[in-house]
N, C-alpha and C positions, 0 to 999 in steps of 0.2 A: 599559545606554539603549535608547530602545523603538524598532523597524522602525516608519518607513512604509510602506512598500509589499510586505513577503514578513511571511510567518506561518509558522507551527511545516513545514510546508509549501510551501514556494516563498511566492509571488503566488498569491489569488485571489477571489472577489468577481464579481457580476454582471457579466455579459458588457454591455460599455455603458452598466452603470451610475457608481456614483459614485468608482470605483478601478480596475476593469479595461477601460482606454478604447484603441484604434486607438491610437491618442498615448503613452499608456504606454506599449504595442508597442512602440512607437519605440523609448522612450526607455532599456528594458533591452536593447531590440539594441541600441545605438548604446555604449550605459555598460558590458556585458557583454563585449560583441565590445571597447572598453578593456582594462580587467580582464586578457583572455586572451591580445589579439598579442599575442606570442610571436618572439623569435629570427628571422633574417630567411628564412623561409618564406612561403608560401600561405595562410595558418593559412584555417580552415576550423571550421567548426562544422555537426552534424546537427540536422535539427529530427524531431517525429515530429510526433504529433495522436494524439486519438480523432475521434469521430466528430459529433461537434456543429455544424450551421449556423455557428458561432462561433468556427471553428475555422478557417474561409477570411482573414475577418477581420484576424484576433491573426498568422496564418502570414505573410499576406501583409505587417502592419507589422513583425516580428523582422525577418525578408529584410530590407524597407527599410533597417536600423537596421543588421543585419549591416555587409552591404555597404557603407554610408556609410560607416563605420569601417577595412573593404579583408580582411573575411574575407569568402572561400568559404562560400555555401548546399548544405547536401545536403540535398536534402526529403525527408525516408520515406515519408508519404505516412499513413493510418491504419496505428500501431501501441503495442505497447504499452509500459508505461513502464522493465520493463525492458529490452524489448529496444533504447533506445533508450536505456538505460544503457549496451550489452554494445558495442553495435552503437559507441559514443566511442570505443570502447577499438580495434574492430577494424580502427577501420578509421582510426584514428590524431591522430581531429581533436585541436581546441583547447576543444573547448564541448559539452559538448550539451545542448538544450531539448525538452522535452515542452507539452504546445499539452492540458492536461487537466483538471477540475476531478473527477475520480475517483469518486466515486457521486454526486456530487451529481446536480440533475437541473437537466433539457438548458441551461435558463438562464443557468449559473454557466458560466465559467471558468476556466484558471487555467494558472502559467507555470511550471518545473516546470525547475529548473536543476541540467544533472552537468560533473566535474571531468575534464580527459580522461586520470584513472584509473576513472570510473563514477561516482564517489563525488561524492551530494549534496553540494551547499556547506555550508560553516560559516557562524557567523550572524556572524563579524567579513568575509568577505567577501562575506553579499549588507549589512550594513552599509559595505560601503566603493562597491559598486554605486547604492545607495540615495542616497551623501554623489554622485556624477557623474548621478544622473538630473537633483539637483535640481538643480545646477554652470550652467556654460555648457563644454558640449561640439565649437563651430565650428572649435577650431582642431584636432579631432581625426581630423576627415575624412580623410578617403581626395582624393585630388585623379590625372584620369587615368587610367595605368592602375593603380592602384591601388587603384581601386575595386574592391570583386569582385564575382562573377558566384550565377551561382543556377541552381542543376541539382534532373535532382527524379533519386533512385536507383530505376533497377529492382529491382533487384537485393538489395535491403537484404532484403524477407522473406524468400526462398531463404537468406540466411545467419543468421536467427533463427532458421527452423527447424528448417536441420541442429546448428544449437548448442541448442538446449534435446533435439532427440533426440536428442542425441551426450551425455545426462547421466544416461542410463537406463545401468547396470551394462551393461559386453558382454555380449553376446551373445541380448542379451532385446530381445524385440518387445512386444505388447502382443494378438494375434491369442488370438482366443475370447475376451476381454472386449467387453462392450456396452456402452456409456460414457455417457447422455445428458450435452453438454455445451452449458451456458448460455454465449453470451461479452456479454449484456448488450448488446446491437447498442450494445457499445463499437467497443474497439481492438483484441481480438486477434480478430472475426470473420473473418478470415482466413487465422489465423495459424494459431489452435489448432487450430479442429477439420481441418486441413491437415495436421498434424505429427505428430495424434491417430492420422489418419487411416494414415497414412508408415510406422507405424509396427506397425501389425496393427491394430486396435481398429477393431467395429465402432460406426462412431460420427451422433448420433442427435441433430446440431446446434438447440440453439431460441435465440433473439437474435439470431441473423446479419443482422437485417434492416435499419440501420440509416437511417434514412428523414430521420437533423441535427436530431429532439428526441424520440426514444423510449429513446434512450441511458437506459437503470440503469428504463426505467419498467414496473414487473410482473418484472423481472425479474434475473436476475443475483444477485450475492451479499447488497443486500441486499431483495434479494423469494427465498430459497430456495420459495416454497414453486412454482415455477413449474416446477421444478425436479423435486423431490417428486413433483406432480404425474404425470411424463412420464415416469419411473422407474417408478414401480408401470403405467403405462399402458401403456409395450412391456416394461415387464419385466428391468428394464437392470441393472445387476450394481450398479451407481455413479450418482452425478449431481457432475459438476462444477462449481461458479457463480464465474465469474470478475468480477469488478466493472468500471468501464467503464474503465481502466484497464488493467485485468488487474494490478495487483498486488499482488492478494489472491483472496484463494478459499476457497469454502465446499466441504464436503463432502458431499452426502449418498450414505447407505447404499440398499440396495437394497430396504430396506420403508420409505426417504420418510422416516426420522429423518436430521434436522438432524445436523451433526458439525465442530462447534465448530474455531477455530483451538487449543484449547488439547487436545484432543485428536488434531487430525492435530501436534504437538509432540511430546503424548506418543506417537504411535508411528512418529516418525523416531526421534525419540532411542533405543528400545529398540531398532530395527531396525540404528543406527549402532554406536549399541555393541557390538551382534554382533557387528558387520560389521570393528569394532575402526575402524570411522571418525572416533564423533566426538570432538572437543576440546573442553578443557576443563573435562573430568567433571563434566559436567550443560548446561545448554540459556541462556539468557536469556526472559525472560519479563516484560509490565509490572507494574503493580502493578494492577490490574484483572484478570489471570488468576483462574483458577479453584484456589482452598484445595486442593481435588481434584488438581492436576498438580501441587503440590508436594509433596502424601502422598505421591503415587505416583512421585515419580524417587525420594524420601527409600526408598520401599521400593526396588528397584532400584539403590538409590550411587551416584546421579548430584545433582545441584545445582538449583537454580534461583535466579537472579541476578535480583535482579527490577529496576527505571528506571522511571522517567516515563511518561508516555503514549507514546506518536510511535515510528513506527517508525523513525528519523533516532536515536531512544536508546537502544533496542534495538541496533542499530547501533555504535552508537559503544561501548555495553560491550562488545560480542564482539568488536568490532578491540583494547582497549584489554587487554582478560584472556583474550584468546583461545580464545573458542569461536567454534562455524562453525557452532550452528542458534541460533537465535533466534526472537523474533517477536509477535503480537499476539491474544490471542483474535479479535478479530474479524476474522480470517484472512490476516494482514501474514503468511507464512515467507518469511525471511530466512536462504539455508541459503548461509553464506559459502562455495565449496569452490565454488561454482558462478557466485554469481551476487554483484551489489554495493547490492543492492535488495530487497523483497521482490519474487519472478514465481509468480505465482499458476498457472502451464502448470508451466514447470520441479517447483513445490512438489506439484504433483500429481501428476505424472511419477514423482513418487521413492513421492507415497504405491500406486501406480500395481502400483510394482516389487513392493512390499510385500504386494497384495494379489499377484500374482501368483508371489512366492514364497513365499508362506504357502499360499495355493491350498483360500486359504479365507472366506467369506462378510467385506463391505464390513463387518456390524451387529457380528459376532465382532472386525474387526482392529480398525474405529473403538473402539470399548470399556474404553480401558484406566483404568479408575475410574470409577468414583460418583460425580459432581461432585456439591460443597457448596453448600445449597440457599444461590440470591444472587440480593440482586432489585437495580436498577437505579431510581435515578427522575433524569429529569432537570429541577429544579425552574429556571421562568422569574423574572426577576427583573428591573423595569423601567430601574434604575437603584442608582448608589452599591455601595460594596461590601462585598453582605452577608456576606463569611469576614474582617472586619474587628469584626464589631459581636462588643460585650462576649456578650449574647443566643443568638446564632448559637453564641460558641464554647462555651459556657458546655453548651448540647445535647450541642453533636459533645464536649466530656471525658463528659458523663453514659451516656452511650452508649457510646462505646468502653471504658469503666467499667463497661456493664453487661453487650457481651461479652465485657470479660477476653478472659483468653489462645485462650479457644477459639474466635474466631473472628479480624472485620477491617474495616475501617471506611475506607472513598477517600472524601473526601471533594474537591471539585477546580473550579477555573471549568471550563469549555468555548471552547478555545482560536479560536474560530472566528464564535458568539453566546453572547450576556447570558441563559448556563444556568449552574444549580451542577451539576453529576452529582456524584448521592450513590450509594455504595455497600455498603451493608452482606452478612458473608457469615457462616453460622456452622452447625454441625450442627442446632439449633434454626430452623425457617420463623421459626415462632411471633414469635422474638423475633428473627432481621433485619429481619422487619416492621413491629417495632415501635421500632426503633431507626429506622430508617433514617424512618418516619412523625415519630416526635419529630424528627430531624434539619431533614425540610421543611417539616415545618410551620416551627418555631422561621422557617424562611432567609424563609419566604411570609408570617409577622410583618410581618420588617422591610425587605424588599423592598419 
C-alpha cells in the first residue's frame, strides 16, 4: 500500500508547502499519540529539533496534538536526531520526535518518529498513523485532568554529551588532537563542540552560528570544502563535518582530503575486528558503497552485506543478521553497540580513538583501500516511469553486459524527487563513463 505522508525517512517537504503544514503536524501529534498511549501511567513524548525557523511552528503544532490526546511533552530544543533516539530510551518516553529535514535546505523540514526503544517506526506503524490522520479522532481527545502538559527539559543536552563521551574506550581522552568541527549551523551546534572540548581536544568550531536560515548553507557534510579549508588554515589533525541533524558525518584528513563513509567503515571494521568487538563477521552497507570497500574487507577476512539505499534498511539487516557496524557512503554510520540510528558525533569519536591508538596521521589511518572508479549521475525526468520503458531496460541490460563481472551498475529511482540515479563502477574508468552515459541517454530519450 502506497504511503500518503511518510517517505523513506519520516515526513519531509517544504515547510508550509502542499504537505508539511501546522495542520498536518497537529494531526501527526494526535495520531501518533493515540497509537503510543499505553498503560495507566502519564504517557510522555520527547521532541527535539534542528535550527530551522519553521521548527518553532511545527514544534508547537505537534505539542498541541500530543497534549490533546493526553501525552505529556518534553521539549528538548535543538538536539541531534540520534540524541532524541537515545533520550527516548533514557527518559522512558513512549515516543520520540525529531523535527528536521536533515541535510536539506532551510525552507524544508520534516518529522521523524521513534519508538520507545529508540528505533524508527516500521512501515506498518506509519501506515496505521496515516489512517488515523485521515480519520476522525475527536472521540480520542483527552478531557479535564487527562489533557497533557508541556515541559522544557534543560538537562537533556548534558545527558547526551555524557552518553557520547562514554563511548570512547575507557581511560582515553582526546588531548593533543586539534579538530576542526563543522556543525552545519544545525542541531549539534552546542553539544558536539562541548563534548569534544570536555574530552580534551583543541576544538576549532565552524557552522555554529545558526540564524534559522543558514543550516547546511555552504557548511556541513554536504559542503566539506569549508572544513577542508579550515583544516589547512589552522593545521588541524582532522576535520569533522556533520549534517543538519548530526546523524551523518564526513571526515577530512590533515591534508584537506575528504574521507567518505566507505573509508570510515573500513577503519572501524578493522579496528573493531582487532579489538574483538566486531560482530557478524563483517559489516552492512548499501548497494552504493564502493567495490573497493568490498575487496578490502575480503582481504582482511570480513564480509560485506549490501542493502537497498537508506539507513533504515542498513539497520534492519544489522539487527536481523547480527552485525554491529553498518552505514552508507554518504556518512550515515550506525554502531549498534552504542546507538539505534546513525550518530555523527559518536561515530567521529570512534575514529578519533583509532587516531589516538595508532598515533598516525589521519591521511594514513583513513586510506584503507583504493577506490574503484565510480560515477553517479542524477537524471531528471518530467513524468511517467522511465524504468518500465523497454528501451531503457534494454540499455540497462546492455550496460550490465559490457561491465560483466568486473564492475557494477545500479539504477534506481530517488525516493524524494523525480530523478533516476545511475551509478556505475569498474576498474576501467572510461568504460564506467560510457555505460553510465549510455543509460542516462536512454532515460533522457523517453523521459
